[in-house]
C-alpha positions as CSV (number, residue, x, y, z in Angstrom):
1,M,-8.7,5.4,24.9
2,A,-8.1,9.1,25.5
3,N,-4.9,8.3,27.5
4,M,-3.7,5.9,24.8
5,Q,-4.3,8.5,22.1
6,G,-2.4,11.1,24.0
7,L,0.6,8.8,24.4
8,V,0.5,8.0,20.6
9,E,0.5,11.7,19.8
10,R,3.4,12.4,22.1
11,L,5.5,9.6,20.6
12,E,4.7,10.7,17.1
13,R,5.7,14.3,17.9
14,A,9.0,13.0,19.3
15,V,9.7,11.1,16.1
16,S,8.9,14.1,14.0
17,R,11.2,16.3,16.1
18,L,14.1,13.9,15.7
19,E,13.5,13.7,11.9
20,S,13.3,17.5,11.6
21,L,16.5,18.0,13.6
22,S,18.2,15.4,11.3
23,A,17.0,17.2,8.2
24,V,18.3,20.6,9.4
25,S,21.7,19.3,10.4
26,H,22.0,16.9,7.4
27,R,23.0,14.1,9.8
28,P,21.3,10.9,10.7
29,P,18.9,11.1,13.8
30,G,20.9,11.2,17.0
31,D,24.3,11.9,15.3
32,C,26.1,14.3,17.6
33,G,28.6,15.4,15.0
34,E,32.1,16.4,16.1
35,V,33.1,18.3,19.2
36,N,36.7,19.5,19.3
37,G,37.5,17.3,16.5
38,V,36.1,14.1,18.1
39,S,33.1,12.4,16.6
40,G,30.3,12.3,19.2
41,G,28.5,9.3,17.5
42,V,25.0,8.7,18.5
43,A,23.6,10.2,21.7
44,P,22.8,7.4,24.3
45,S,19.3,8.8,24.9
46,V,18.5,8.7,21.1
47,E,20.0,5.2,20.8
48,A,17.8,4.0,23.6
49,F,14.8,5.8,22.1
50,D,15.4,4.0,18.7
51,K,15.6,0.6,20.4
52,L,12.3,1.3,22.1
53,M,10.7,2.4,18.9
54,N,11.8,-0.7,17.1
55,S,10.4,-3.0,19.7
56,M,7.3,-2.9,21.9
57,V,6.4,0.7,21.2
58,A,6.3,0.1,17.4
59,E,3.8,-2.7,17.9
60,F,1.9,-0.5,20.3
61,L,1.7,2.3,17.8
62,K,0.4,0.0,15.1
63,N,-2.3,-1.5,17.4
64,S,-3.3,1.9,18.7
65,R,-3.8,3.2,15.2
66,I,-6.0,0.1,14.4
67,L,-8.0,0.8,17.6
68,A,-8.4,4.4,16.7
69,G,-9.9,3.5,13.4
70,D,-7.1,4.6,11.1
71,V,-6.5,1.0,9.9
72,E,-9.2,-1.5,9.2
73,T,-7.9,-5.0,9.0
74,H,-9.2,-8.3,7.7
75,E,-6.8,-11.2,8.4
76,Y,-6.8,-15.0,7.9
77,Q,-10.4,-15.1,6.5
78,E,-11.2,-18.1,4.4
79,D,-14.3,-19.1,2.5
80,R,-16.1,-15.9,3.4
81,N,-18.2,-14.0,0.9
82,D,-19.9,-11.7,3.3
83,L,-17.0,-9.5,4.4
84,V,-18.0,-5.8,4.4
85,I,-16.4,-2.6,5.6
86,S,-19.4,-0.2,5.7
87,E,-18.3,2.6,8.0
88,T,-15.3,4.4,6.4
89,E,-13.4,7.6,6.6
90,L,-11.0,9.4,4.3
91,K,-8.0,8.7,6.7
92,Q,-8.6,5.0,6.9
93,V,-6.4,2.3,5.4
94,A,-7.9,-1.1,4.7
95,Y,-5.3,-3.9,5.2
96,I,-6.3,-7.4,3.9
97,F,-3.8,-10.1,4.9
98,K,-3.7,-13.8,4.1
99,C,-7.4,-14.1,3.1
100,E,-8.4,-17.0,0.8
101,K,-11.5,-17.8,-1.2
102,S,-13.2,-14.7,0.1
103,T,-14.9,-11.6,-1.1
104,L,-14.7,-8.2,0.6
105,Q,-16.8,-5.1,-0.1
106,I,-15.6,-1.6,1.0
107,K,-18.2,1.1,1.0
108,G,-17.7,4.8,0.9
109,K,-14.3,6.5,0.5
110,V,-11.0,5.4,2.1
111,N,-7.4,6.5,1.9
112,S,-5.9,3.3,0.5
113,I,-6.3,-0.4,0.3
114,I,-3.5,-3.1,0.7
115,I,-4.0,-6.7,-0.3
116,D,-1.1,-8.8,1.1
117,N,-0.5,-12.5,0.7
118,C,-4.0,-13.3,-0.4
119,K,-5.3,-16.1,-2.7
120,K,-8.5,-16.2,-4.7
121,L,-9.8,-12.9,-3.2
122,G,-12.5,-10.7,-4.7
123,L,-12.5,-7.0,-3.7
124,V,-15.2,-4.5,-4.6
125,F,-14.8,-0.9,-3.5
126,D,-16.4,2.5,-4.1
127,N,-13.7,5.1,-3.9
128,V,-10.0,5.3,-2.9
129,V,-8.2,8.7,-2.8
130,G,-4.7,7.2,-2.7
131,I,-3.6,3.8,-4.0
132,V,-4.7,0.2,-4.1
133,E,-1.7,-2.2,-3.6
134,V,-1.7,-5.9,-4.4
135,I,1.4,-7.6,-3.0
136,N,2.6,-11.3,-3.0
137,S,-0.9,-12.6,-3.9
138,Q,-2.5,-15.0,-6.3
139,D,-5.8,-14.9,-8.3
140,I,-7.1,-11.5,-7.3
141,Q,-10.2,-9.8,-8.7
142,I,-10.8,-6.2,-8.1
143,Q,-13.9,-4.2,-9.1
144,V,-13.8,-0.4,-9.0
145,M,-17.3,1.1,-8.6
146,G,-16.1,4.7,-8.3
147,R,-12.7,6.2,-8.6
148,V,-9.1,5.3,-7.8
149,P,-6.0,7.2,-9.1
150,T,-3.4,4.3,-8.9
151,I,-3.4,0.5,-8.6
152,S,-0.1,-1.2,-7.9
153,I,0.5,-4.9,-8.5
154,N,3.8,-6.4,-7.2
155,K,4.9,-10.1,-7.1
156,T,1.4,-11.3,-7.9
157,E,0.2,-14.1,-10.2
158,G,-3.2,-13.5,-11.6
159,C,-4.9,-10.1,-11.1
160,H,-8.0,-9.0,-12.9
161,I,-9.2,-5.4,-12.5
162,Y,-12.6,-4.2,-13.5
163,L,-12.6,-0.4,-13.9
164,S,-15.7,1.8,-13.8
165,E,-16.4,4.6,-16.3
166,D,-15.1,7.1,-13.7
167,A,-11.9,5.2,-13.1
168,L,-10.6,5.0,-16.7
169,D,-7.8,7.4,-15.9
170,C,-6.4,5.1,-13.3
171,E,-2.7,4.3,-13.6
172,I,-1.7,0.6,-13.3
173,V,1.8,0.1,-12.0
174,S,3.1,-3.5,-12.1
175,A,6.4,-5.3,-11.3
176,K,7.4,-9.0,-11.1
177,S,3.8,-10.0,-11.8
178,S,2.0,-12.2,-14.4
179,E,-1.5,-12.9,-15.8
180,M,-2.7,-9.4,-15.3
181,N,-5.8,-8.1,-17.1
182,I,-7.6,-4.8,-17.2
183,L,-11.3,-4.9,-18.0
184,I,-12.8,-1.8,-19.5
185,P,-16.6,-1.2,-19.7
186,Q,-17.9,-1.0,-23.2
187,D,-21.5,-1.2,-24.4
188,G,-22.8,-2.6,-21.2
189,D,-20.2,-5.2,-20.9
190,Y,-16.4,-5.4,-20.3
191,R,-13.6,-5.8,-22.8
192,E,-10.4,-7.4,-21.5
193,F,-6.9,-6.0,-22.1
194,P,-3.9,-7.9,-21.0
195,V,-1.1,-6.1,-19.2
196,P,2.3,-6.7,-20.9
197,E,4.6,-9.0,-18.9
198,Q,7.6,-9.0,-21.4
199,F,9.5,-6.0,-22.7
200,K,12.2,-5.3,-25.2
201,T,14.8,-2.6,-24.7
202,A,17.0,-1.1,-27.4
203,W,19.6,1.7,-27.6
204,D,18.6,4.4,-30.0
205,G,21.9,6.2,-30.0
206,S,21.2,8.5,-27.1
207,K,19.0,6.6,-24.6
208,L,17.3,3.3,-23.9
209,I,13.9,2.7,-25.4
210,T,11.7,0.1,-23.7
211,E,8.4,-1.1,-25.1
212,P,6.2,-4.2,-24.7
213,A,7.4,-7.3,-26.6
214,E,5.0,-9.0,-28.9
215,I,4.6,-12.6,-28.0
216,M,5.1,-14.8,-31.0
217,A,2.8,-17.7,-31.4
């Protein structure tokens, strides 16, 4: 594991070096610019490095980060109501992929949570310091026990979010999604508020004004 971690660190330093050189020169990574009026194109060594990074090494980096504990994954779980991530760290990302009819509890504090291509999934978590993302999913229920600054919902049908008293300042960002509801704690129970799905936009003479459209019965 120590050898693997060392290789990961060297590869990541190499990527950072290429990016910093690109930023300083204002050219894409590996662009040699012009020499004596002739464009140098992409250095062969950098081109080879890019191909390597886009193939087996990219997969290696992903897997090594999972082994190192930076990414906690739950994939292809079905009819499971006992999924728990109990040992967590601030740097960790929880990635939930293609889980159906299941419930996951995440204890402690993590960096972020990603729900991707899931159906009928229940998520309960304590604290997230970054963002909770719901992508390409259906019928998702999320209960926040502590705090989370941002929840993003994208290309999702059916998402119900139960906020805690400490998470009432959470920002909900949504796009291309429907049947979204935010449940706010009030008097020992929850009050449900729908997230607008339709908007109307008008020109006020100087700029466009967009606001939720009232659905007529």
